[in-house]
N, C-alpha and C positions, 0 to 999 in steps of 0.2 A: 641311058636314063629313060626308062619306059614311062615314068609318071609325069614328066615335064609337060608334055602336050596337054593332058587333061587339066593340070593345074593352071596353065596359061589360058585354057578355054574357060574355066570357071572364073578366073580373074577378069577376062574380057566381058563375060556376061554380068559379073558384079558391077563393072563400070557402066555398062549399058543400063542396068536396073537403077543404079544410083542417079544417073542422068535423067532417066524417066521420072523418078520420084521428085527430083528437084524441079523439073519442068512442070510436073503436075501440081506441085506445091505453089510455085510461082503463078501458074495459071489460075489456080483457085483463089489465091490472094488478090490478084488483079481483078478477078470477077467479083469478089466480095467488096473490094474498094469501089468498083464501078457501081455496084448495086447500092451501096451506102450513099454515094454521091448523087445518084439518080433520085433516091428517096428524099434526100436533103433538098435538092433543087425543086422537086415537084411540090413539096410542102410549101416552100416560099412562093412558088408560082401560083399555086391554087388560091392563096389568100391575099395576094399582093394588092388588091383593090380596097381592102378593108383596114389598112394600116395608115394612120395619120401621124405626122411629125410636127405639125404647126397647130398651136392652140386655136387660132382664129379660123382655121379650115376644118376643124373637127366638129362634126354634128353633135347636137345636144342628145344626151342619153340620161335618163333619170338616175341610173346606177353606175357606179364604177367598181371594178374589182381589182384591187392592187395585189399583185402576186408577191408573196413575201420572200425575203432572203435575209441573210445575216447582216447585222449592222456593222460588224467588224470582220475583216479578213483574218487578222491576227490581233492579239492584244494591242490596243492603242493604234491600230491601223484601220482607218475607216474604209468601209466597202462602198465604192463609188456607185455600184449598181443600186444599192439601197438608197443612197442620197439622191440620185437622179430620179428614181421612181417617186420618192416623196415630193421632190420639187415639181415634177410633172403633175402629180395629184393636186398640189396646192394651186398650180397655175390653172388647171382645168376648173377647179372649184371656184376660184376667184373670177374666172371668166364666165361663170354660170353655165358651164357645159355639162355639169353633173349636179345632182341633188344630194344623194347619199353615197357613202363610201364603204364598201365591204373589204375588210382587211383580212386576207386569207393567207395563212401560213402555218408553219410547224409550231408545235407546242409540246416538244418532247420531254422537257424537264422544267423544274421550277426556275432554273437559271436561264434557260433558252426558250423564249416565247416571242415569236415573230409578230403576231397580231398585237400583243400588248405593247411591244416596243414601238411599232408603227403608230399605234393610237396615241401613245404618250408624246411622240415626236411631232405628230401632226397637230395635236392640241397646242404644243409649244410654238408651232408655226402659225397659229391663229385660227384653226378650224374648230368650231364649237363641238363639244362631245356628242350632242344629239344627232350629228350627221355621220358619226363613225360607228361602225358595227364590226366586231371581230368574228372571224371564223377560225376557231382553234383546231379544226380538223383538215386544214388545207395542206396535207402532208406532201402532196405531189401536184403538179399542174393539172392532171386529170381530175383529182379530187376537188381542187379549187373551182374548176369550171363547172363540173356537174353539180356540185353542192350549191353553187351560186344560183343555179336554176331550180333544182329540186327542193332544196331546203329554204333558201332565202327569197325565191321568186324574183330574182334581180334581173329581170328582162324588161326592155332591152338594156344592154350593158356596154360600157367601155372597159376593156381590159387594159391595165397599165403595167408595162414592163419594157425591157429593151426589145428592139425590133426582131432579133433572132428568136427570142422567147415568145414574142407576140405571135410569130408565125406558127409555132407549135400549138400555142393556146387556142388560136383561132381555128386551126385545123381540127382540133378536138371539138370545139364549139360547133363548127359546121357539120361534123360527122353526127353530132347528137342533136342537130336542128335547134341550136341555141342562137338566139338573136344577139349577135355581138359584133363589135368593131374593136380596134385596138389603137391605143396611143403609144407611140414608140418613144420612150425616154432616151436621153442621151446615153451613149456608151462611154466607158472609161477610155483613156488614150490607148491602152493596151489590153486587149481581151482575147488574144489569140487562143490561149488554152481553153477558155470557156467556150469559145465558138467551135473549137475542135470537138469538145465533149458533146456539144449540141448535136453533132452529126449522129452520134451513137444514141443520144436521147430520142431523136426522131425515129430511128429504127425501132427502139423499144416502144415508143408511142404507137407506131403502126401495128406492132405485134399485139399490144394490149387492146387496141381497137378491134382487131380481127378476132381476138379471143374473148371479146366483150368483158374486159376487166372492169370491175366496179370499184367505187371509192371504198376506202377502209371503213368509213362510217357514213351513214345517212341519217336515219332517225326521223323525228317529227318535224314538219315544216315550221319555220320561224320567219314568216314573210317580213320583208322590210316595209317601212311606211310607204304609202302611195306617193307618186311623183309630186313634187312641189311646182314644177314648171317655173322656176325662178326667172328664167330668161324671158318667158312670156309676160310675167307680172312686171318685170322691170321695164320691158319694152312698152307696156301699156302706160306706165308712169311717165316715161320719157316722151311718149307720143300719144297723148290723150285724145 
């Protein structure tokens, strides 16, 4: 059997090559996962001092930027991320921590309009229309934050979203030298999948910052009204 030994030799080398490929694949996967986790943790660490969770401890800022999301997860299933963001907005407004509210979100179709929906619901919650301003081109977090400064001149600002989203939004703001802090709205009881997706969103964010990604639309400035400083006016009435 003169060909048996060569066949066994080739089989042996095939096994070695396959093991090496598997080892290389697993090593690359572990390296990629480690890299993603490092980015995720660094983003949170970098902005940790600018996130507030209690209304009474939150500094006054004249402008709030509410980051949009869908009102419903599925038909007739409310999105708690949405509800908690609006509840936080109302609480900050009632506590005179903010004067004007920029509602930034997607406006992709006539039926799906995040700023319009948020405006309608906040009016129903008791906030007068003259304090509410829609930004219909807040397609992504990067768009919302940069447009808040460049188009609406909404500085200094309080960004309103959940804590994990706040971290990414604040990182973008700091990178672009935007004067911002964030108020962390409550999280739903279960948000594991959303938080897992956030890891990849942060990687994409870093890539877009490195490549100097711009908002889809900028356009002419539309400055919001000057600060009212309601908290100072109210303090003067109470303590003449």
